[in-house]
N, C-alpha and C positions, 0 to 999 in steps of 0.2 A: 144152108150148108149142113151136111150130115156130120154129126159129132162122132169122132172116133172114141170108142169106149176103152181108152187105154188108161191103165193104172200106173201111178208113179211107184216104181219099185227100185229104191236105191241099192238093195242087196244084189240086184242084177246089173244095174247101170254102172255103179261105181267100180266094182272089180274089173268089168270089161274095159272101162276107160283107163284104169290104172295099168292094165296089161298093155294097152296101146302106148301109153306114155313111157312105160318101162322099156319098151322096144326102141325108143328114140333117145339115145344118150345125150343128144345135143338139144333136146327140147328146152331145158332150162339153162343152157350154157351161155355164159357171157361172151360177147364178141371181142375181137382184138381192139387194142387202143386206137387203131386207125379206122374204126368203123364210121367215124364222122358223127356219131350220136353223142349226146351228153351222157356222162357216166352217172350211175347211181348205185352205191354200195349200201345195201340194207342187210342188217344182221341182227339175229336174236342170239342172246348169250348161249353158248354151247352147254349141254347138260352133262351131269355126271351119269354114267350108264348104270343105273340102279337095277335095271331089268324091265321096268314098266313105265310108260308115260302116265302122268297124272293130269288132272284137269288144269292145274297151273301151267303145265307145258302146253296143253291144247290152246289155252287162251293166248299165251305168249306167242306161240308159233302162228296162230291164226291171224294175229295182228300183223306180224311181219310178212306173212304170205299174201294177205290182202294188199298191203302196200307194194310188194314186189310186182304183183300182177297188174296193179294199177299203173305203176311206172313203166312196165313193158308196153302197156296199151297207150301210154303217153309218148312213146317213141324213145325211151331211154335205153341205154346199154346197161343192163341190170346185172349186178353180181349178188347172188343170194346163196351162200354156201352153208354147210352144216358140218359139225364134227363132234368130238367126244372128249370131255375133260376126264380122262380115264385112269389116271393114277389116284391113289388115295386109300385111306384106312378101311372103308367098307369092304373092299376086295380082300383085305387081310382077315377081317372078321368073318367073311364068308368062307375063307379057307379054313379057319379054325372050326367053324360050325359045321360045314358040309364036307370037309376034307377035299375041297376043290382048289387047285392051284389058282392064284389070283388072275393070272393071264387068261386061263381057260374060262373062269367065271366072268371076267370083264368082256372078253370078245363074244361070248355067248349072249350076254346082255345087250351088247351093241347090235348084234344081228337081230335080236327081237325088237329093239326100239327102232331100228332103221325100218323094219317091216311095218311097225305101227305108224311111223311117219309117212311112209308111202301110202298106206291105207287111208291116211287122212288127206292125201292129195297135196301134200306140201311141195312147193316148187323149188326144191334144192338141187343144186348142181353137184351130184354125188361124185363126179370126177375130181372134185376139189376136196373131198372128205379128208379131215385131219383126225388122227387118233393119237392122243398125246402119250400113251403108254408104249407106243411102238418105237423101235430104235431110229427109224427114219425121221422121227420128230424129236425125241429127247436127245439125240446127237447134237441138235442145235441148242438145246438148253445148256448142254455142256460147253459148246463153242462160245455161247454168250458168257457163261461163267468165266471162262478163260480170258475173254476180252476185258471183263470187269476186273479180274484179278490183276491183269497187266496195268489197268488204269487206277489201281488202288481203290476200286469200288467194291471189291470182294475181299474180306479180311476175316481173320479168326481171332477170337479173344475169349477170355473167361468172363462170364457175366452171370448175374442172378437172373434166371429165366423162368417163364411160366411153364409149369409142368402139369399135364393132364394125366392122372393115374389110369383113367379108362383108355385113353389113346396110347398111353405109355410112350409119350413123346412130348417134345417142346412145342409151345404155341407162340406165335408172334403176338405182340401187344394187341394188334387189331383183331386177333382171334379170341380174345378174352372179353366177354360181354357180362357186365355186372358181376365180375369175379368168378364167372363160370365159363366152361368150355363152350365154344360156338357150336360144337357138334352135340355135346351132352349137357343139356340145360340144367340137369340136376347135379352135375359134377363140379365141385369147388376146385379151382386151380391152385396149385401149390407153387412156391418159389424154390428153385434149386440153383445152386452154383454149378455151372458147366462150361466147358469149352465148346464154342459154337461158331459157325460161319455166319457172317452178316453181309448184307448189301448196304452200301452207304447211301441210303435214300436221303439222309439229311443234307447231303451235299446239294441236293436239288430242292430243298425246302422252299427257298425263295421263289424259284420258278414254279413250283407246284402251287404256291399260294397266289402269286401274281397272275398265273395263267387263268385262274378262275374268273377273273374280271373280263376276260376276252372270250368267254364261253356262254353267250346268251342262249344258245340252243340246248343247254343243260338245265334241268329243273333247279330252281333256286333252293329247294330243300336239300338236294344233293350237294350243291356248292356250299351251302351253309354248313352241312355236316363235315365236309372236307376242310373248310376254313377252321372250324373248331378243333378238328383232329390235328391238323398241322400246328395250330396254336402258337402263332408268333407272339412273343412278348419282348418289347423294347425296354431296356432298363440298365441297371448299373451293378457291376460286381464290386463289392467292398470287402476288404480284409479287416477283420477284427482280431487284433493281437490277443493271445491267450496268456494270461499271467502264469509264469512258471513253465511255459512250454514254448518250443521253437516254432511250431506250425500254427499259423493263424486259422481262424474259421472264416471262410469266404461265404458271404451271403449274396444272393441275387435279389434285387428289389426293383420294382417298376416305379417306386415312389421315394427316390433318394431325397426328394425335397422335404420329407418328414423325418429324416434320420436324427435330428436333434430331439425328437420325441421318443426315440427308442429307449425302452426301459428294461429290456432283456434281449438276449440272443437265445434262440431255441434251435436244437438240432434233432434230426431223426434218430430213433433208437439204434439204427445201423450205421450212423455216421462215424467216420474214422475217429473224431474227437470223443464220441460216446464210448467207443471201444477202448480208447486210451484211458479215459477216466475210469471205466469199469475195471480195467486191469489193476488200477491203483486202489479200488474201493469195492470190497466184496458186497457191502450193503447196497451200494449204487448198482452193482451188476445185477442183483436180484430185481431191483426196481425196473431196470431196463428190460429184463426178460418179461416182466409183467406188461410193460408198455408194448413190447413186440407181440405178446399174446393177444392183446386188445386189438392191435392192427390186423393180425391174422383173422380174428373173429369177425372184424368188420369186412374184410375181404370176402369171407365166407358168406356173408349176407348180401354181398354185392353192393355195399353202401359205404365204401371207404370215405367218400366225400362228406358224409354226414355222421362220421364217427363222433361219439360223445368224447369231448376233449379232456384228456388227462395229461398231467405233466409232473415232473419231479426235478427239484433243483439239484444241481451237481455239487454245489459248494464252490465252484470255480467262477472266475470272472474274466470277461473280455473287456477290451478297451475300444470305445468308439473313436475312430481315427479323426473325426471331424472336431470333437471337443475334448478329447482325452478322458471322458467320463468312464468310470468302471460300471459295467452292467453285468448282472448275474447270468450265468449260462444254465439253461434248463433243457431237459429232454422232453419232447412232446410226441404223443402217440399219433397226432394228426399230421406230423411232418414226415414226408416220404423221402427215402434216401435217393430214389431215382428221379425225383422231380426237382428241377432247378439244380441247386448245389446240395440239397438235403439240409439246408440251414436257412433260417430267416432271422431278420431283426424284427422284434415285436414293438409296434407303435400303436398302443391301444387307443389313443385319442382319435386316430384317423384310419382305423381298419376294423371292420365289424368282427372278424374272427379274433383279432388280437384283443379287442375290447372285451369280448366274451371270456377269453382266457384270463385276462388280467383281473377282471371282476371276480372270477371264480377263486383265484389264488391271491387276491389282495395285492397285486403288483401296482406300482405307481402308474398314474395316467397323466401325461403331460401334454398340454395343448401347444402345438407349434404352427398351426394353420388357422387363418381367420378369413371371413369374407372380405373382399376388397372394397366394400362399402361400409359406411358407418352404421352400426346397429346398436339399439339400446341394450340388447343382451346378446351374449355370444350364443351361437347355435348349439343345439343339443349334440352331445357326443354319442357315438363317434361321428365326426365331421369328415366326410370323405371327398368333398368337392375338389376339383382340379382346375377347371377352366376359370373359375371366378374367385380363386383363393390366393392369398398372399402369405408369406412366411412371417412368423413372429417368434421371438425368443430363439432365434436360429443363428446367433453370432453374426458374422459378416454378411450373411445372406438374408438377414431380417429385412423385410420390406419388398423382397423380390416376388414377382408373380410366380406361382407354383410351376407352371410349364417352363418358363425361362430358367427358373432355379434348377430344374432337373438337368438341363444341359450344362449350366455353369458348374454345378456340383459334381457332375460326372467328370468334367474336364479338370476340376480341382483335384479329384481323386487320382486321375492319371498323372497330373503334373507332380503330385507329391508321392507317387509310387505305391499307393495303397488301394488302387481300384481302376476301373475303366468302364466306359459305356459298352454295352454288349447287347446281343439279341439271343434269346433262348427260344427253344421250340418244344412243344409238346410231342411232336413227331420224333420217334426214335428210329435208329437204324433197324432195318428189316432182318430179323433172325430167320435164316433159311434152312438151318440144319434140322433134320427130323430123324429120330431113332427108329425108323421103320424100313421095311423092305420095299414096298410097292411105290417107288418113286424114282426120280432120276438120280443115278449115282453121281456124287460130286467128283469131278475129274482131277484129283490131286493125289499124290502119294507122299509118304513120310519116310525120309531117308536119314539114317543116323549121321551121315557125312554132310548132306546138302540140305537137310531140313525139309520144309514144305516145297515140293516140286510139282509143277503143273504137268499134266499129261499132254504130250504134243498133239497138235491137231490131227496129224495123220494116224494117230492111234484111237481116234474117236469113231464110234461111240464106245465108252466104257460100258459094257453090256451087263445087265442084270442077270445073275445066274438063275437057271430054272431049278425046279425040284428042291426047294429050300424049305426047311422046317420053320414054321412061324409059331412062336409061343407067346409073344408080347411080354416076355420076361427077360431080364438080364441084358438090356441094351439092344442095339440094332441087330436084327437077324443076320445081316451080312457079315457081322463080325465072327460068326460061327462057321463061315464057309472058307476053309483054308485056301482052296484054289483061287478064290476071289481075293482074299486079303493079301496073300504073299505074291509079290511081283518084283520086278527089277526097277531100279531108279533110272529114268530116262536120261538123267544128267551124267551119272558116274558109272552106271551099269551094275552097281552093287545091289544087295538085297534091300527091299523097301516094302512098306505096308500101305495098302490102299485105304483111303478114307472110307469108313463104313456107314456114315450117315448119308441119307438121301435128301434131295431138295424138297422144300415146301411145295405142295402141289399148286399153290398160287403162282409159282414161276411158270407152270405150263400155260395157265390162262392169261398171262400178262402180255403175250405177243402172238397168240394163235391166229388172230384175225389177219395178221400180216402174212402168215404162211399160206392162208387160203388163196392169196393172189398168185402163188407160184408153188403149189403143193407138191409137185413132183421133182423139184430142183434138188439134186443130190450133191451139188458143189458149193452151195451157199444156202443160208436160211431162206433167201428169196432173191430174185433179181430186182435191183433197186429201181430201174426204169419202170418195170411192170408195176411194182408196188406204189411208186410215186404217182402213177396214173390213177390208181384206185383210191388212194388215201388223201385226206382223212375219210373215214367211214361217214357216209351221208346221214344214216339213221341207225342208231344202236338201240336195242330194245331189251330190257331186263328188269329185274326186281330192285327196289330201292335198298334192299338189305345188302346189296353189294357196294353201296356208296363208299364205305371206308376200306374194305378189303380189295376186291378185284379192281375197282375203278381208280383207286390211288396207285396201286401197284402198276397197272397198265399205263397210266399216265407217266409214271417214273420210267418204265421200260422204254416208252416212246422217246423220251428225252435222251436216254442213254444211247439208243440206236441212232438218233439224229446226230449226237456228238461223235458217234463212230463213223459217220458219213454214209450210213445205210439208207436213210430216208430224209425227206425234206420237211415233213410236217412236225409241228410242236405238240399237237394233241391227237389222240387216236380217233376221235369222233366229233363231228360238227354238231350233231344233235343227239340227245339221249332222251329216251322215253322210258319211264318207269311205270309198268302196269300194276294195277291193283291185284290183290289176292283173290283166289276163289275160295269161298267159305260155304259151309253148310251147317244149318242149325245154329248159326251165330258164331261158329268157330272155324278156324283154318282147318282144312282137311288134313287129317293125319290118321295113321293106323291105330294109334293109341286111343284116339277119340271115337273110333269106329264109324267115322262119317266120310270115308273115302268113296268116291264115285269112280268107277272104272271107265275110261274112254272106250275100251273095247266093247263093254256092255252097251253103252249108248250108241255106238256105231252099228253094232249088230241089230239093235232094235229100230233105230231111227235113221241111220246113215251118217256118213262123215260130214256131208254138207250141212245137215240139220244140226249136228253137234257143234260144228265150227261156227255156224251162224248164230246159234244161241249164245255161245261164248262171247260173241261180238255184240249181240243185241241186248243182253240182259242188263247191262250197265255201261256207262262211259268207260273206256278202256283204262283210264287212270284211277278208277274207283274200285273198291272191293265189290265182288260179284257174289251174291247169295244164290247158290245153285238150286234150281227147282226143276225136277225132271219133267213136270207138266209143261214147263216152258219149252223144252226141246220138242215135246210132242206138238206144241202149238206151231213151232217153226216147221216141223215136218208137214203139218196140215197146210201151211202156207205154200210150201214148195210143191205139194200135190196140186194145189190150185193153179200155180204157175204152169205146171206140167199139163194139166187138163186144158187150160186155155190155149197154150201154145200149140199142143198137138191137135186141138180142134180146128184152129185156123191155119195150120201149117200147110196143108195140101194146096189151098188157094194161093197162099203167099209164095210157096216154092215154085208155083207154076208161072209166075210173072217175072219178067226181067227186072233188074235194078233200074233200068232206064225206061220203065213202063209209062213215063210221062207224068206230068203234074196234073192230077185230076182236080177238078174244082172242089174246094173244101166246103162241106156242109157244116152247119152249126155244130152237129154232133162230132164230126171229124175234127173241127177246129178246137172244140173243148178238150178232146182227148189229146191232141198234139200239144195244146197249151200245158196240160198236166205233165206230159212227157218232158217237155223242155224245162219246165220248172224243176222237175225231179233231177234231170241231168245237171242243171246249174247248182242245185243244193248239194248233191253228192260230190261234184267236182270241187266245190268250195270247201267241203268238209275234209276231203283228202289233202287239200293244200293248207288247211288250218289246224283245227283242234283235234281232228281224228275222232269226232263223236260218231263212231261207226254205228252206234245204236240208232241215232237219228237218220243215218244213211239208209239203214235197213227199214226203218219205219217209213221213210219216204218211198222206198220201192213198194212197200205194202200198200201205201196210199195210191200209188200208180196202179197197182193190180186191182184195187177196189174200183178205181175209175174205169178200168178195162171191163170189169164185171158189170158195172153200171151201163157200159156201152154195148154189151152183148146184143141186146135187141136191135140196136142201130147197125151193128156189124152184120147181124144175121139178115137184116132186111136190105142191106146194100147201101144204107144211108152213110155209113163209114166205108170208104172205098178200100179195095184190097191193097192199093198202094199205100194208103195211110196205115192200114193194118200192118203192112210189112215194115214200115218205118217204126211203128210203135213196138212191135214184138222183137225186131232186130235190136233196137236200143235197149229194151228190157233185158234181153239175154246178156248184152254187153255190160249193163249196169250190175247184173248179178255175178258176173265172171270173177271179180276179186273175192267174193264172199262164198259162192257155191260153185266151185270150178267143175265138179263132175256134171251136175245138172246143166250148167251153161254149155259145156262141150257137147252134151247130148242134144240139147235143143238147138244149138247152132247148126248142127247137121240136119236135124229135123226140118228146120226152116229152109234148107237147101243151100246153105252157105258152105264154102270150102275153107281150108286152112285152119289154123289153130285160133280158137276164139280169143285167147288172151294176148295174141300177137296182132289182133286187129286193132285199128285205131279206136281210141276212146271216143264216144259220141260228143259232139260239140253242141252246146246249148244255143239255140236261136233266140236272141234277146227279144226280138219283135214278137215271135210266136209265144214266148213265155209271159208276155204282158197280159194282164187281165183286162177285159173290156170294162168290167165294173169293179169298183172297190166297195168293200163293206166296212163302214166306219161305226164303231161303237159310240153311242152318245150317252154321256153321263150328265146327271144333274146333281150338283154338289158332291161329285165323286161317286155317285151310285148309278149303276147302269139303268138307263130308261128304255133304250131300244137300239137296234142296229139298222142304219139306213144305207141304202145302195145309191152310189153316184157313178157317173161315167168316169173311167180312168182318165186322169189328167185334169180333172175338174179343179177350178180355182178354189181358194179358201173361202171366198165370198159365196160361191155356189154351194159349197158343202155346208156353210153356216145356214144359208137360206133353206136348204133341203131339210136340215135337222130341225130348225124352228117350225117348219111347216108340217113336220111329221105329226100324225094324229096323237100318238101316245105321248110324245114330248110336249106338244102344245097343251094337252090336258094337264100334265104334271106342273107346268109353269104358269098356268092360268091364274091371274090375280096376283102374281108376284113380279118383282122388279129384277130384270136381268142385270147383274152387276158387271160381269165380264164373261167373255167366251174364250176358252183356252183350246187351241188346236195344235195337236201333235201330228205333223204331216203324215198322212196315210195310215195313222195308228188309231187315234181317238180324238173326240171332241168333248170337252167338259164345259157345261153351262153353269155358271155360278149365279144363284138367285137368292133373294131375301124377301 
């Protein structure tokens, strides 16, 4: 066969195919619910339109794209959309820096990134595109806000909140990482007292926690992070009366069984009792300021949990309601006002932190727990056991097991009116007010007569004004736009003032994936029947850094929408996959480190297929990937080999019909088909299991090596054209999820019609995949002696006999006694000798 001297040229092939794909708007469109096919909703987290894709995007989107194409080929009705999380502070920063309006900057970036995504060959249904900064989307943010307001899930209150000076806005608790802003890693977050809007996420705390147990498709790491953040604590509220004051100090404790060992009560520097005492004692007020300064310093280091513990006695006393004992009240710098009740009872004998504090300040340490077995000596303090402990020196509760005592003592407190059993949560309500311009306006007005009044649905959306001056000074920029601020009250018709804060941008990303299912609906956020067909998402893909922010908020939003009757599902996604980072020179790619690799540069030099395939090949998708440009070059060379081989044999293959008859298989042909069907089986299993796409691509490479080895046999006719057609057709199909441009090109070169990734995925023939022979490593005392070949299906006895008769093995065991032979079926045989 004469070889065509054609060179693989992705710079010519890929744009040509992209132009053809762009001309068909239905190419990646999902089918209606009545298609009869099983549905599959695969989704990568939508990006912020910063202007350029980075390699983290390339990796994330390549994973989702490979899966979408595979599922189409498996006969599924696939939904694979994309959109833009396009509100946010960077647009305002760009407006300040470049004097470009945020809307113009954002939409320009979207156009550029959409172009990049198409150049990568990503299989998105652009007819479903969602852009969260456009009124047709944020109108529904406002609609949801009003529904939550009606259900008392949205409310306003004054609270001490996290403030980022660089962002010039409030941050939710989840957006503060180690005391610093999630956007500005060098910016220490301050605390400010402000009026803010909140979503009552705590109402769903139980459901958010319990739901994690029914989500096996989510990584355990993510579920653990969410469990810890939600932070359920079962315990008891106990009121300690304060001598000389009417208001008690209420403490929350998970170990009420140890309360007879309490030797002090400690409160946060900002606790109401501390403020009362400070007003009565100027010296104490100074000490409290010192403790507050220490707290702030610890926040600035991001290590408030490990603050060096300091305290100061107030000179006041509280009364333990269980035994009437007077205990001193201290102010502690390690007690936080917004954690629990901001006050604790200190039981140094049975709590490590309390023990450390009591030892430092020489406070009494009283043992009230002991093991429930006889011991010659009491255990070392602090003794914190719970399951195997009993109460001692605890009045009427002495002798009770600790766990049973907790229930009885909580009931005792409730019966006598000084406490009750309760549950506390680390999770706090979601503060959603932001003092910024580029976000969703909050749809309420303030009327002197009627107070807070919701904007009626028929007046939505409340539009963001254009041509606004952004200074990041003096509160929300919207407050300076008179025509926006001044309005009329929908209730009484009198003058009113609009809310000038905008919503947290995590509101936008909490429900966007529902809008994809019905993106053009202008009468509702979406049609419930359509959305219920697609949900939950079958596979969601994104970074683990979103475990606490986006992924908790979206779970909350899903439950709210369910309770509003809009959807049937309890959770947004059945399966979650968190991909690893792309790093270079040992560090995450970033402009500040100077180690950013441009996808555009890689595509220009090597092509989109090679760039995508390398992102999938260089490491398992859940591990970090160390970027090496020579690796992309290697993938490009591999694709060139595939192109050369396929175009070489394509004329003969294209000339025969699919029904060309089953030609007799020669040994060379059988060997090649065996490798093909082994490869099909391996890749199919990988897509259905752990997604080790790197091993999938490696398997295709091994198949191509086998084809190269078979070239002489194919050239001589020993491998029939029919066999060649089966092998090359399947090879192109196997490549289709990973290298869509080259696969489309070679599909036509081979004479096939239709869209390659709409063709059925090849099925592995189990009989053809079976080896005629097995290679069994033979070890002697655990060290490899030789590898023996036996017919496939040989019995254990035959394999042992073959191994013992092998020349090298026999020489190694000569003169020794065989103690036993251990056989791992089809894997290895180990001969133990002495």
